[in-house]
Backbone bond lengths (Angstrom), bond angles and torsions (degrees), N, CA, C in turn:
res aa  C-N    CA-C-N  psi(-1)  N-CA   C-N-CA  omega(-1)  CA-C   N-CA-C  phi
1 M - - - 1.461 - - 1.516 109.59 -
2 G 1.325 119.43 127.55 1.451 123.47 179.07 1.502 111.25 -72.00
3 P 1.342 118.50 164.90 1.464 121.20 -175.57 1.507 114.14 -65.70
4 E 1.350 119.36 -18.84 1.455 120.35 179.53 1.522 112.37 -100.91
5 A 1.329 117.72 2.47 1.462 120.39 -176.76 1.509 110.76 -70.05
6 T 1.335 115.56 152.16 1.459 120.84 179.25 1.523 109.95 -78.49
7 A 1.325 116.73 134.77 1.461 120.83 179.80 1.519 110.30 -72.31
8 V 1.325 116.15 164.87 1.449 121.76 -179.38 1.525 109.70 -111.28
9 D 1.350 114.85 172.38 1.465 122.11 175.00 1.531 112.28 55.28
10 G 1.330 117.40 41.56 1.451 119.98 175.55 1.501 114.76 79.89
11 E 1.324 118.51 3.09 1.453 120.84 179.15 1.526 109.91 -84.87
12 L 1.333 116.05 147.74 1.461 121.77 -176.37 1.519 109.92 -130.86
13 T 1.315 116.28 144.18 1.455 120.12 168.78 1.529 108.20 -73.10
14 V 1.325 116.32 169.43 1.459 118.54 -178.15 1.527 110.98 -63.57
15 D 1.341 117.42 -36.19 1.465 119.65 177.95 1.527 111.22 -66.37
16 E 1.336 116.18 -39.79 1.468 120.23 178.51 1.518 110.81 -67.87
17 L 1.342 116.71 -39.31 1.464 120.56 177.68 1.527 110.58 -62.67
18 A 1.325 116.09 -41.58 1.471 119.85 178.26 1.519 110.68 -62.79
19 A 1.331 116.61 -43.23 1.468 120.02 179.81 1.520 111.09 -66.61
20 R 1.333 117.04 -37.98 1.465 120.75 -178.27 1.524 112.22 -70.19
21 T 1.326 117.45 -36.55 1.466 120.99 -173.60 1.525 113.61 -99.13
22 G 1.343 117.14 -16.39 1.458 119.42 -175.32 1.514 113.41 76.91
23 I 1.324 117.55 14.12 1.465 123.01 178.09 1.520 107.87 -105.27
24 S 1.317 117.41 132.41 1.461 120.71 -174.34 1.526 111.09 -65.02
25 V 1.318 115.70 155.00 1.466 121.44 176.60 1.520 109.93 -58.65
26 R 1.328 116.48 -40.88 1.466 120.10 179.51 1.531 111.25 -59.64
27 T 1.348 116.49 -43.75 1.469 119.85 179.65 1.521 110.97 -67.36
28 L 1.318 117.48 -39.86 1.465 120.58 177.84 1.526 110.54 -59.39
29 R 1.299 116.38 -43.23 1.469 119.37 179.58 1.524 111.65 -68.81
30 F 1.340 115.96 -33.79 1.468 118.91 175.46 1.528 109.97 -64.43
31 Y 1.331 117.56 -45.59 1.462 120.57 177.84 1.523 110.96 -57.16
32 A 1.330 116.20 -42.48 1.467 119.86 179.92 1.523 110.76 -64.16
33 S 1.349 116.64 -40.21 1.467 119.93 -179.25 1.518 112.04 -67.39
34 E 1.356 116.69 -26.57 1.463 121.33 179.71 1.528 112.32 -90.14
35 G 1.322 117.00 0.87 1.459 120.45 178.17 1.508 114.76 82.98
36 L 1.343 118.76 9.04 1.458 120.78 179.15 1.531 111.31 -75.68
37 L 1.327 116.64 -24.90 1.455 121.43 177.72 1.526 109.01 -119.67
38 P 1.328 117.66 140.49 1.463 119.31 175.12 1.525 109.93 -70.60
39 P 1.332 117.75 159.78 1.467 119.45 178.99 1.527 110.92 -59.56
40 P 1.321 117.67 145.40 1.467 119.66 177.12 1.517 111.42 -72.43
41 Q 1.325 115.67 162.02 1.453 120.57 171.18 1.528 108.29 -75.52
42 R 1.309 115.67 149.27 1.457 120.42 -179.83 1.523 109.89 -111.32
43 R 1.318 115.58 132.00 1.452 121.36 172.76 1.520 106.18 -128.90
44 G 1.323 114.04 95.46 1.449 118.71 -170.83 1.518 109.48 69.29
45 R 1.322 115.90 -126.21 1.473 120.53 178.72 1.516 112.39 -92.44
46 V 1.337 116.92 -0.14 1.465 120.87 -174.42 1.532 110.61 -95.57
47 A 1.334 116.55 129.99 1.475 122.62 173.36 1.520 108.19 -90.18
48 L 1.336 116.50 129.37 1.461 121.68 -175.49 1.522 110.56 -120.34
49 Y 1.328 114.85 139.06 1.458 122.65 -177.45 1.524 108.76 -117.76
50 D 1.349 115.51 145.50 1.466 119.24 -174.40 1.524 111.14 -125.51
51 S 1.337 115.28 -162.58 1.465 120.44 -175.85 1.521 112.43 -63.26
52 T 1.331 118.06 -30.08 1.466 120.38 177.99 1.524 110.44 -61.02
53 H 1.316 116.27 -44.24 1.466 119.85 179.23 1.530 110.48 -64.84
54 R 1.316 117.05 -40.09 1.467 119.32 -179.01 1.524 110.99 -67.51
55 M 1.343 117.74 -39.66 1.462 119.89 178.70 1.527 110.67 -64.73
56 R 1.321 116.44 -40.17 1.458 119.33 177.88 1.522 111.24 -65.29
57 L 1.307 116.82 -40.03 1.453 119.72 178.26 1.523 111.83 -65.89
58 D 1.326 117.08 -37.70 1.468 120.32 176.47 1.525 110.46 -62.03
59 L 1.343 116.47 -42.54 1.463 119.85 -179.81 1.529 110.41 -68.54
60 I 1.331 117.96 -40.71 1.463 120.93 177.12 1.522 110.23 -57.87
61 R 1.335 116.70 -46.91 1.461 120.65 -179.25 1.531 110.70 -62.01
62 T 1.322 116.52 -43.96 1.466 120.47 -179.95 1.525 111.31 -61.09
63 L 1.340 116.63 -46.13 1.454 119.90 -178.52 1.530 111.28 -67.16
64 Q 1.326 117.37 -36.96 1.466 119.77 176.31 1.528 110.72 -62.57
65 E 1.328 116.59 -41.49 1.465 120.05 178.79 1.524 111.37 -64.55
66 H 1.339 116.30 -27.75 1.462 120.32 178.74 1.529 112.34 -86.91
67 G 1.339 117.46 2.68 1.454 120.29 174.48 1.511 115.69 93.36
68 Y 1.331 118.76 9.79 1.463 120.50 179.36 1.522 110.09 -74.68
69 T 1.329 116.65 140.27 1.454 121.86 176.87 1.522 109.90 -76.11
70 L 1.328 115.59 166.09 1.464 119.91 -179.97 1.527 110.93 -62.44
71 S 1.332 117.45 -40.17 1.467 119.67 179.97 1.524 111.24 -65.39
72 A 1.340 117.33 -36.71 1.467 119.97 177.14 1.525 110.24 -67.05
73 I 1.328 117.20 -40.39 1.467 120.72 178.33 1.522 110.05 -63.29
74 Q 1.321 117.00 -39.25 1.463 120.43 177.28 1.527 111.05 -59.14
75 R 1.336 116.68 -41.34 1.470 119.76 179.92 1.524 111.10 -66.48
76 V 1.332 116.71 -37.90 1.465 119.89 178.06 1.524 110.15 -63.88
77 L 1.319 116.98 -49.14 1.460 120.75 -176.39 1.521 111.74 -67.10
78 A 1.335 116.93 -29.10 1.464 119.89 179.05 1.523 111.45 -64.38
79 R 1.335 117.21 -22.95 1.472 120.86 -179.97 1.525 112.68 -85.30
80 I 1.331 117.50 -9.55 1.458 120.65 -175.45 1.524 109.33 -101.45
81 P 1.326 119.02 119.58 1.471 120.47 178.63 1.524 110.81 -58.81
82 V 1.314 115.88 149.54 1.464 120.39 -179.05 1.525 111.06 -60.76
83 D 1.339 116.85 -33.68 1.470 120.63 -178.21 1.537 112.41 -95.24
84 A 1.351 117.51 21.70 1.465 120.72 -177.69 1.532 111.01 -63.46
85 A 1.327 114.31 147.51 1.463 120.70 178.19 1.532 109.62 -77.42
86 P 1.341 117.09 161.89 1.477 119.92 177.47 1.520 113.09 -54.68
87 A 1.335 117.68 -31.13 1.460 120.58 -179.58 1.523 111.89 -60.01
88 E 1.328 116.97 -35.65 1.461 120.33 -179.71 1.526 110.63 -65.25
89 Y 1.320 117.10 -39.46 1.459 120.61 177.83 1.528 110.57 -66.95
90 A 1.336 116.52 -37.26 1.461 120.35 178.60 1.528 110.71 -63.58
91 V 1.337 116.40 -40.63 1.465 120.24 179.68 1.528 110.43 -66.65
92 Q 1.330 116.90 -46.31 1.461 119.82 179.84 1.530 110.89 -59.52
93 S 1.328 116.79 -42.28 1.461 120.37 178.75 1.516 111.09 -63.38
94 A 1.344 116.81 -40.61 1.464 120.82 -179.91 1.526 111.30 -67.73
95 V 1.325 116.75 -41.14 1.462 121.04 -178.77 1.530 110.91 -63.26
96 L 1.344 116.39 -39.69 1.455 120.90 -172.44 1.520 113.82 -96.26
97 A 1.319 117.27 -0.24 1.465 120.45 179.26 1.529 110.02 -63.71
98 P 1.326 117.52 150.42 1.473 119.57 -179.39 1.520 111.86 -68.06
99 W 1.319 115.72 151.66 1.463 120.93 178.73 1.516 111.51 -74.59
100 L 1.322 117.98 -26.01 1.451 121.33 176.60 1.518 109.14 -106.82
101 A 1.327 115.88 143.78 1.458 119.91 -179.11 1.525 110.32 -64.28
102 G 1.313 115.20 152.10 1.461 120.14 178.20 1.510 111.57 104.75
103 T 1.301 116.04 154.77 1.448 121.64 -179.36 1.517 109.58 -114.38
104 T 1.331 115.61 171.24 1.455 120.43 178.72 1.526 110.00 -87.51
105 E 1.326 114.92 163.36 1.462 121.56 176.40 1.519 108.22 -134.51
106 E 1.335 116.42 155.53 1.454 121.49 174.65 1.521 108.77 -110.86
107 L 1.357 116.47 127.45 1.458 122.46 -176.49 1.516 109.96 -130.07
108 D 1.342 116.17 153.08 1.459 118.53 167.40 1.537 108.21 -86.97
109 L 1.344 116.98 178.13 1.460 119.87 -174.27 1.524 111.46 -62.74
110 A 1.331 117.39 -40.27 1.463 119.72 -179.27 1.526 110.87 -63.49
111 E 1.328 116.72 -40.78 1.461 120.54 178.65 1.522 110.98 -67.15
112 L 1.346 115.85 -38.75 1.462 119.95 177.90 1.525 110.54 -62.66
113 E 1.326 117.24 -43.66 1.465 120.36 179.74 1.525 111.32 -65.46
114 R 1.315 117.33 -36.30 1.472 119.22 176.12 1.515 110.34 -64.94
115 R 1.334 117.14 -38.86 1.461 120.13 -179.25 1.528 110.98 -68.80
116 V 1.333 116.38 -39.00 1.466 120.71 178.95 1.527 110.61 -74.17
117 G 1.341 116.77 -32.66 1.457 120.88 -179.34 1.501 113.86 90.93
118 A 1.331 117.01 15.30 1.464 120.81 -179.22 1.522 108.25 -164.35
119 P 1.354 117.45 159.64 1.467 119.34 175.17 1.529 110.78 -59.89
120 V 1.319 115.49 146.38 1.467 121.07 -179.06 1.522 107.99 -118.61
121 D 1.356 115.95 110.59 1.455 118.69 177.44 1.530 109.47 -91.47
122 A 1.330 116.23 -178.92 1.462 121.09 -174.71 1.527 111.71 -61.06
123 E 1.338 116.59 -38.61 1.460 119.70 -179.00 1.530 111.40 -67.60
124 Q 1.336 116.33 -44.25 1.471 119.55 178.00 1.522 111.03 -64.18
125 L 1.323 115.80 -38.28 1.457 119.68 178.80 1.518 110.78 -61.95
126 E 1.317 116.99 -40.07 1.460 120.79 178.63 1.526 110.41 -65.39
127 H 1.335 117.61 -38.19 1.461 120.44 177.30 1.530 110.50 -63.59
128 L 1.330 116.44 -44.94 1.465 120.06 179.55 1.524 110.57 -62.78
129 R 1.331 115.71 -38.91 1.470 118.98 177.97 1.520 111.02 -65.02
130 A 1.345 116.74 -44.77 1.461 120.91 -178.63 1.528 111.69 -63.32
131 L 1.332 116.81 -30.29 1.461 120.93 -179.82 1.525 112.64 -85.18
132 G 1.335 117.17 1.28 1.462 120.78 175.36 1.512 114.86 81.08
133 A 1.348 117.23 14.97 1.461 119.91 -177.92 1.517 112.83 -94.70
134 V 1.330 117.38 -23.82 1.463 121.77 -175.19 1.523 109.28 -135.92
135 E 1.339 115.43 137.39 1.465 120.98 174.47 1.534 108.05 -124.68
136 P 1.338 118.64 112.04 1.471 119.93 177.57 1.528 110.60 -64.12
137 L 1.323 116.77 138.60 1.453 123.20 178.14 1.524 110.05 -107.19
138 A 1.317 116.05 164.86 1.463 120.19 -173.28 1.522 112.86 -67.50
139 D 1.324 118.13 -24.62 1.467 120.68 -175.81 1.525 113.58 -91.35
140 G 1.336 117.32 14.64 1.456 120.74 179.99 1.512 113.90 85.85
141 R 1.314 116.74 -0.27 1.454 120.83 176.60 1.532 109.05 -95.29
142 F 1.330 115.80 178.16 1.457 121.05 -175.46 1.524 109.07 -135.66
143 R 1.324 115.63 136.26 1.463 120.00 171.21 1.522 107.53 -94.66
144 I 1.322 116.56 126.71 1.460 120.12 -177.10 1.516 110.49 -118.82
145 S 1.327 114.42 156.66 1.458 122.46 169.80 1.520 106.60 -105.84
146 P 1.343 118.07 104.51 1.469 118.97 -178.24 1.518 113.16 -55.28
147 A 1.335 116.74 -33.93 1.454 119.86 -179.04 1.523 112.05 -65.88
148 M 1.346 116.98 -27.01 1.462 121.05 -177.05 1.524 113.08 -99.37
149 L 1.346 117.51 -24.29 1.461 119.51 -168.00 1.526 112.73 -63.36
150 G 1.343 117.92 -47.25 1.459 119.81 -178.71 1.522 111.98 -60.66
151 H 1.329 116.65 -43.20 1.465 121.74 179.07 1.525 110.75 -63.10
152 A 1.341 116.30 -46.29 1.461 120.12 -177.75 1.521 110.99 -66.92
153 A 1.346 117.16 -40.84 1.460 120.06 179.78 1.526 111.08 -62.43
154 E 1.317 116.95 -38.75 1.468 120.09 178.67 1.525 111.03 -66.20
155 L 1.326 116.92 -37.54 1.466 120.08 177.84 1.526 111.17 -59.75
156 T 1.346 116.68 -39.21 1.465 119.36 -176.61 1.515 112.55 -70.03
157 T 1.340 118.28 -14.23 1.473 120.78 178.54 1.516 112.23 -88.17
158 L 1.327 118.28 -9.80 1.466 120.80 -179.01 1.530 110.11 -71.40
159 P 1.335 117.45 149.70 1.468 120.46 178.68 1.531 110.74 -76.68
160 V 1.314 114.72 62.11 1.463 121.81 -178.94 1.522 107.92 -119.11
161 P 1.320 119.22 133.30 1.474 120.68 179.38 1.533 110.57 -55.78
162 P 1.315 117.63 139.88 1.472 120.91 -178.95 1.515 113.60 -54.38
163 E 1.354 116.25 -35.67 1.464 118.01 -178.27 1.527 112.02 -66.01
164 V 1.343 117.19 -26.25 1.459 120.26 176.87 1.526 110.18 -67.46
165 L 1.341 116.39 -43.57 1.456 119.88 177.56 1.525 110.82 -62.75
166 R 1.339 116.21 -43.00 1.469 119.43 -178.85 1.516 110.89 -64.30
167 E 1.324 116.90 -43.72 1.465 119.93 -178.98 1.522 110.44 -67.42
168 S 1.322 117.68 -39.55 1.460 120.67 177.63 1.522 110.97 -61.98
169 A 1.339 115.08 -44.92 1.462 119.15 179.37 1.520 111.13 -62.56
170 R 1.347 117.31 -38.92 1.463 120.65 -179.88 1.522 111.34 -63.86
171 I 1.340 116.29 -44.08 1.465 120.10 -179.75 1.522 110.61 -63.85
172 I 1.328 116.40 -44.80 1.472 119.90 -179.88 1.520 110.34 -62.18
173 E 1.339 116.28 -45.47 1.470 120.05 -177.87 1.521 111.12 -62.73
174 E 1.326 116.13 -43.52 1.466 120.41 -178.19 1.520 111.47 -60.57
175 H 1.321 116.72 -47.90 1.464 119.47 -175.46 1.531 111.50 -79.66
176 A 1.332 116.99 -31.40 1.464 118.85 175.77 1.524 110.33 -65.03
177 S 1.330 117.02 -37.38 1.464 120.10 178.46 1.521 111.08 -63.44
178 A 1.341 116.67 -39.70 1.458 119.88 178.64 1.526 111.26 -65.15
179 V 1.332 117.28 -41.94 1.462 120.96 177.48 1.527 110.32 -63.32
180 A 1.336 116.15 -44.06 1.465 120.19 -178.71 1.522 111.22 -63.47
181 E 1.323 117.22 -41.77 1.468 119.86 178.46 1.519 110.54 -62.29
182 G 1.335 116.59 -41.68 1.466 119.71 179.37 1.510 112.37 -64.68
183 L 1.337 117.18 -44.61 1.459 120.25 179.61 1.528 111.55 -65.83
184 T 1.333 116.66 -37.17 1.457 120.10 178.30 1.514 110.96 -64.65
185 E 1.321 116.79 -39.49 1.462 120.75 177.89 1.530 110.64 -64.04
186 V 1.332 116.42 -42.04 1.470 120.18 177.62 1.523 110.07 -61.91
187 F 1.329 116.78 -44.23 1.460 120.37 179.39 1.521 111.11 -61.02
188 A 1.333 116.56 -46.47 1.464 119.85 -178.29 1.525 111.20 -60.21
189 R 1.323 115.73 -38.83 1.463 119.45 -176.95 1.529 112.15 -77.44
190 A 1.329 116.84 -41.02 1.462 120.20 -170.31 1.527 114.00 -96.72
191 I 1.337 118.29 -20.68 1.465 119.87 -174.89 1.524 111.46 -122.27
192 W 1.337 116.91 -54.06 1.453 119.51 -175.26 1.524 111.55 -65.15
193 G 1.333 116.01 -41.55 1.472 119.36 178.53 1.519 112.13 -59.57
194 P 1.342 118.85 -53.52 1.470 119.96 177.33 1.523 113.47 -58.51
195 Y 1.333 117.72 -34.67 1.467 119.51 177.88 1.530 110.66 -64.25
196 Q 1.328 116.86 -44.80 1.460 119.73 -179.60 1.525 112.06 -66.24
197 R 1.338 116.50 -27.93 1.476 119.78 177.80 1.525 111.79 -84.65
198 G 1.317 117.99 -1.42 1.454 121.17 179.49 1.511 113.91 83.92
199 E 1.342 117.89 11.66 1.463 120.96 -178.73 1.529 112.20 -85.79
200 L 1.333 117.43 -19.00 1.463 122.92 174.79 1.519 108.23 -124.44
201 S 1.321 116.36 140.52 1.460 120.54 176.79 1.520 109.63 -82.88
202 H 1.342 115.93 167.65 1.461 117.89 177.83 1.520 110.32 -65.86
203 E 1.349 117.41 -31.60 1.465 119.86 175.96 1.525 110.71 -62.94
204 D 1.343 117.02 -38.78 1.466 121.13 178.17 1.531 110.59 -61.52
205 V 1.339 116.40 -46.26 1.465 120.49 -176.54 1.527 110.41 -63.98
206 V 1.334 117.05 -46.70 1.459 120.87 -179.46 1.529 110.54 -61.25
207 A 1.350 116.89 -43.92 1.461 120.44 -179.39 1.526 111.52 -65.47
208 I 1.339 116.98 -41.45 1.465 120.62 179.71 1.530 110.23 -62.21
209 L 1.337 116.64 -44.98 1.462 119.80 -178.95 1.521 111.66 -66.36
210 D 1.326 116.65 -39.81 1.460 119.97 179.02 1.524 111.54 -59.60
211 R 1.318 117.53 -33.59 1.462 121.23 179.68 1.523 112.04 -89.74
212 M 1.349 116.40 -34.40 1.460 119.86 -173.96 1.525 111.88 -68.21
213 R 1.335 117.45 -40.49 1.464 119.81 -175.64 1.530 112.45 -59.60
214 P 1.333 119.24 -55.49 1.476 117.70 -179.33 1.517 113.00 -63.74
215 L 1.342 117.65 -35.38 1.467 119.67 178.96 1.523 111.02 -66.58
216 A 1.335 116.56 -40.71 1.463 119.64 179.19 1.525 110.76 -65.63
217 L 1.335 117.19 -40.92 1.464 120.16 178.59 1.523 111.48 -64.43
218 Q 1.330 115.99 -42.42 1.462 119.21 177.08 1.518 111.10 -61.75
219 G 1.334 115.96 -42.27 1.459 120.23 178.79 1.514 111.96 -64.11
220 L 1.344 116.55 -38.95 1.460 120.35 -179.76 1.527 111.05 -66.44
221 V 1.338 116.46 -43.58 1.468 120.10 178.37 1.524 110.18 -62.42
222 G 1.335 117.08 -44.50 1.462 120.22 179.51 1.512 112.07 -63.49
223 A 1.350 116.86 -42.65 1.463 120.64 179.80 1.525 110.76 -64.27
224 F 1.353 116.46 -39.28 1.464 119.06 178.47 1.522 111.17 -65.14
225 A 1.329 117.04 -41.81 1.466 120.28 -179.93 1.525 110.68 -60.91
226 R 1.328 116.53 -44.25 1.480 119.84 178.95 1.523 110.86 -64.71
227 A 1.335 116.48 -42.94 1.461 119.68 -178.64 1.528 110.74 -66.32
228 A 1.342 117.79 -38.00 1.466 120.90 178.94 1.528 110.85 -65.33
229 D 1.344 117.21 -41.28 1.465 120.73 177.19 1.520 110.45 -61.30
230 Q 1.325 116.12 -44.78 1.465 120.21 -179.16 1.528 111.12 -64.58
231 A 1.341 116.53 -39.68 1.462 119.98 179.08 1.533 110.37 -64.72
232 A 1.334 117.47 -40.33 1.466 120.86 178.99 1.513 110.57 -64.42
233 H 1.322 117.27 -42.13 1.455 121.29 178.95 1.538 110.68 -62.61
234 R 1.346 116.05 -43.27 1.465 118.50 179.67 1.520 110.54 -64.06
235 R 1.342 116.17 -38.75 1.467 119.48 -179.98 1.544 111.11 -62.51
236 L 1.334 116.30 -40.79 1.459 121.03 -179.60 1.527 111.86 -69.20
237 E 1.319 117.86 -28.49 1.456 121.83 -176.49 1.514 112.45 -82.47
238 R 1.322 118.25 -9.15 1.452 119.95 -178.58 1.521 111.70 -73.99
């Protein structure tokens, strides 16, 4: 088989893999150099890629769309055996999927200002960051959550002192982190452990997560509403 020949049995050359996935050859080679992809099979001088490489690339793309950094993606892939079945990739994708619908986007400052509908100075940018809508990146660009950006931008237009927004964001972040840590611990003990022991199938895990996320969010919103009412009542009774 010549070096440009098409591989058989689902195997692809690097050029074919790039065409199939829409990822450049340069990026594919970078992923391989960083250990995100296992080495290709060799047939003579030709490097061949198979379904394992495609599944890993699908997961990399999904995690990038969800805002995961390259180092975080490396840690995820390091936990997945090279010979893992497709079900394992489905579980990892389900576990790491965002709790709110929608993916992140990367914008430059001009694009961010167009999305907000107004110029964004350093103070406004800090407010958007504190509210979880914008994450500054090292290259001068910004990762945004479209689901949060409109809400956060509207908050910054209210006649509220900036320190009030910052303090509110700090309180929410602090307590949300505690809730998230607790729920993650419950998941690890009650779902992830049984899955690793073979007591739950990958279909079970995906179905549980699909139902658990919206129910947990609804419960959190309801619990906050009740707690806020009770706090207001206590404040009035003082």
